[in-house]
C-alpha positions in Angstrom: 48.1 12.3 24.8 48.0 15.8 23.1 45.1 15.5 20.5 45.3 17.6 17.2 43.1 17.7 14.1 43.6 19.4 10.8 40.6 20.4 8.2 41.8 20.4 4.5 41.4 18.9 0.7 44.1 17.9 -1.5 45.5 21.1 -2.3 46.2 22.3 1.0 48.3 18.9 2.2 51.6 20.9 1.1 50.7 22.9 3.3 49.6 21.1 6.2 53.0 18.6 5.8 54.7 22.3 7.0 52.8 22.6 9.8 53.2 19.4 11.0 56.7 19.3 10.4 56.9 22.3 12.7 55.3 21.0 15.2 57.1 17.9 15.6 60.0 19.7 15.5 59.3 21.6 18.3 57.9 19.4 20.7 59.6 17.7 23.2 57.8 14.5 24.5 58.7 14.0 28.5 56.5 10.8 28.7 54.4 9.0 27.0 51.3 11.1 27.7 53.3 13.8 25.3 53.0 12.1 22.3 50.8 13.5 19.4 47.7 12.1 17.9 46.7 13.7 14.7 43.2 13.8 13.2 43.1 14.1 9.6 41.0 13.7 6.9 40.1 10.5 5.4 39.1 12.1 1.9 42.3 13.4 1.0 44.6 10.9 -1.7 46.5 7.6 -0.7 49.3 9.2 -1.9 48.9 12.7 0.6 48.3 10.5 3.3 51.1 8.3 2.7 53.3 11.7 2.3 52.6 13.0 5.7 52.8 9.8 7.6 56.3 10.0 6.1 57.0 12.7 8.8 57.2 10.2 11.4 60.7 10.7 10.7 60.8 13.6 12.9 59.1 12.3 15.8 57.1 9.4 16.2 52.9 10.1 16.1 49.7 8.3 16.0 47.2 9.0 13.1 44.2 9.0 12.7 41.9 9.4 9.7 38.4 10.5 10.2 35.9 10.6 7.6 33.5 13.6 7.0 30.0 13.7 6.0 29.8 16.3 3.1 26.0 16.1 2.7 25.9 17.9 6.2 27.5 20.8 5.0 25.8 21.0 1.8 24.6 24.4 1.0 26.6 26.1 3.1 28.6 29.2 1.5 32.4 28.9 0.8 33.4 31.8 -1.4 37.0 31.7 -1.5 37.7 29.1 0.8 37.2 25.5 0.6 34.3 23.3 2.2 36.8 21.4 4.4 36.7 25.2 6.0 33.7 23.8 7.3 35.1 20.3 8.9 35.5 21.5 12.4 32.0 21.8 12.8 31.4 18.5 12.8 34.4 17.3 15.3 32.2 17.4 18.3 30.6 14.5 16.4 33.2 12.3 14.6 36.2 12.5 17.3 35.6 10.4 20.4 38.1 12.7 22.4 37.1 15.4 25.6 39.7 17.8 24.4 41.3 18.9 20.8 43.5 21.5 19.5 41.7 22.4 15.9 44.3 23.9 13.3 44.3 25.4 9.7 46.7 24.2 7.6 47.9 27.6 7.1 50.3 28.0 10.2 53.7 27.2 11.7 54.3 26.4 14.6 57.5 27.9 16.3 57.6 26.4 20.0 56.3 23.2 21.7 52.5 22.8 20.8 52.3 21.8 24.5 52.3 25.3 25.3 49.0 25.4 24.2 47.8 22.5 25.2 48.6 22.7 28.7 46.3 25.7 29.2 43.0 25.0 30.8 39.8 25.4 29.8 38.1 23.0 31.5 35.6 25.8 32.2 34.6 27.0 29.2 33.6 25.7 25.4 36.8 26.8 23.3 39.9 28.8 23.6 40.9 31.2 21.1 42.8 34.2 19.9 40.7 37.7 19.4 41.1 39.4 15.9 41.8 43.0 17.5 45.0 44.2 17.0 46.6 43.7 20.5 44.6 40.9 21.1 43.3 42.5 24.7 39.8 43.7 23.2 37.4 42.5 21.6 35.3 39.2 21.9 35.8 38.5 18.0 38.1 35.8 17.8 39.9 34.2 14.7 38.9 30.5 14.1 42.0 29.4 12.4 43.6 28.2 15.5 41.1 27.3 18.9 41.1 24.5 21.5 38.1 23.0 21.3 36.2 21.1 25.0 34.7 18.2 23.2 32.7 17.1 26.4 31.2 20.4 27.1 30.6 21.1 23.8 28.6 18.3 23.4 26.6 19.1 26.6 26.0 22.2 25.5 24.6 20.5 22.5 26.9 22.1 19.8 26.1 20.7 17.2 22.0 21.6 16.8 23.0 25.3 18.1 25.3 26.0 14.6 22.6 24.4 12.6 19.8 26.3 13.8 22.1 29.6 13.8 22.5 29.1 10.2 19.0 28.5 9.2 18.4 32.0 10.3 21.6 33.5 9.6 23.2 32.6 6.2 25.0 35.4 4.8 28.4 34.2 6.1 31.4 36.5 5.1 34.1 34.5 7.2 32.2 31.1 6.6 33.0 28.8 10.2 34.3 31.9 12.1 31.0 33.9 11.6 29.2 30.6 12.6 31.5 29.8 15.6 31.7 33.1 17.0 28.0 34.0 17.9 27.4 30.4 18.7 30.3 30.2 21.6 29.6 33.6 22.4 30.0 34.0 26.5 31.5 30.8 27.0 35.2 31.4 25.2 38.9 31.5 26.9 40.8 34.1 25.3 44.1 33.2 24.6 47.7 35.6 24.4 48.1 37.2 20.9 51.4 34.8 20.5 48.8 32.2 20.1 47.3 33.0 16.5 50.0 35.7 15.0 48.7 36.4 11.3 49.9 38.7 9.1 46.7 41.2 8.6 46.9 42.8 12.3 48.9 40.8 15.2 52.3 40.2 12.8 52.6 44.0 12.7 51.7 44.8 16.4 54.5 42.0 17.2 56.5 43.9 14.9 56.6 47.3 16.4 56.7 46.7 19.7 59.6 44.0 19.0 57.7 40.9 20.9 58.0 38.7 17.7 59.8 36.3 19.7 57.0 35.4 22.1 55.3 33.9 19.0 54.0 30.5 19.3 51.9 29.7 16.1 52.3 32.1 13.0 49.0 31.9 10.7 49.5 33.0 7.3 46.6 34.8 6.7 46.1 37.2 4.5 49.1 36.0 2.3 50.1 32.5 1.9 53.7 31.7 1.9 53.6 31.6 -1.7 51.8 34.8 -2.4 53.2 37.7 -2.7 51.9 40.0 0.2 53.8 37.0 2.7 56.2 39.4 4.4 59.5 37.5 3.3 61.0 37.0 6.8 57.6 34.4 7.4 58.1 33.0 3.7 61.7 32.1 5.0 60.2 30.1 8.2 57.4 28.3 6.1 59.9 27.2 3.6 62.4 25.7 6.8 59.8 23.1 7.5 58.1 22.7 4.0 62.1 21.4 3.6 61.7 18.5 5.8 58.4 17.5 3.9 57.6 15.3 0.5 56.8 18.8 -1.3 59.9 20.5 -0.5 58.7 24.4 -1.3 61.8 27.0 -1.2 62.3 30.6 -2.9 62.9 29.0 -6.1 59.6 27.8 -6.5 57.9 30.7 -5.2 59.4 32.7 -8.0 58.3 30.5 -10.5 54.8 30.6 -9.3 54.9 33.9 -9.3 56.2 34.2 -12.9 53.4 31.9 -14.2 50.6 33.9 -12.8 51.7 37.1 -14.0 55.0 37.7 -16.0 54.9 41.2 -15.8 55.5 41.0 -12.2 59.4 41.3 -13.0 58.7 44.4 -15.3 57.0 46.5 -12.6 58.9 49.1 -10.5 56.5 49.1 -7.9 56.3 45.2 -6.9 60.1 45.8 -6.4 59.2 48.7 -4.2 56.6 46.6 -2.0 59.3 43.6 -1.4 61.4 46.4 -0.1 59.5 48.1 1.7 58.3 44.8 3.8 62.0 44.1 4.3 62.9 47.7 5.7 59.7 47.3 7.7 60.9 43.7 9.0 64.6 45.1 9.8 62.9 48.5 12.3 61.1 46.0 13.9 63.9 43.7 14.5 
């Protein structure tokens, strides 16, 4: 069984739907052990639960809805994020499995998720991709895609350690990421860049080096699929999988949303210039 957990609220259900659709579309089941089990938050609406379970039309999977004690996260800063961002800190306490892939909802998996699951991290607490441009230096990692060795995390007393950390370090900028990095320091396995390609650094790096075809997981940060600063080709990939879900986001929705947010957008040449620059950039790197 491949264990995958998402932490989100109803606002991000549509993004999780596209992420799940991409996983199910590209995952190959070779035996009963290859079946996917999704762990999803129980505090989303009954409607959204039903909509996500309808994705079994793509490929059958197991689903387990977990409960989160929000009081355990009381007082943590969230900034522009949702409190659901912190759910991953509680995973070792609430999920009774030994290993799990932890995913943010703003991702699309382009290849078989087994490529990530089958990486041996038995000697480590977790695995993730470093934020450095080529993902080959530094130790600070992005927490949007992480593989947890839950068995070792419990032995490590992770739950107590992260709570102790925030008592003396309350000023968090990247919320859960700023907790996981120092607490897990020295016990991380660093994944290749293709397991967390984001638009901020990694996407541009891979574009310049003509290695985008190696991408396993796209991470829409910054620039969500329906945001203006999302590269056009990445938005297209999101729409491909969203079309398989209840929400069925598409390019028309993008332009309507853009118009509602800022009608003057269509009158400002600098916006169209920016779109042209992004397309040209992708064309050169293709």
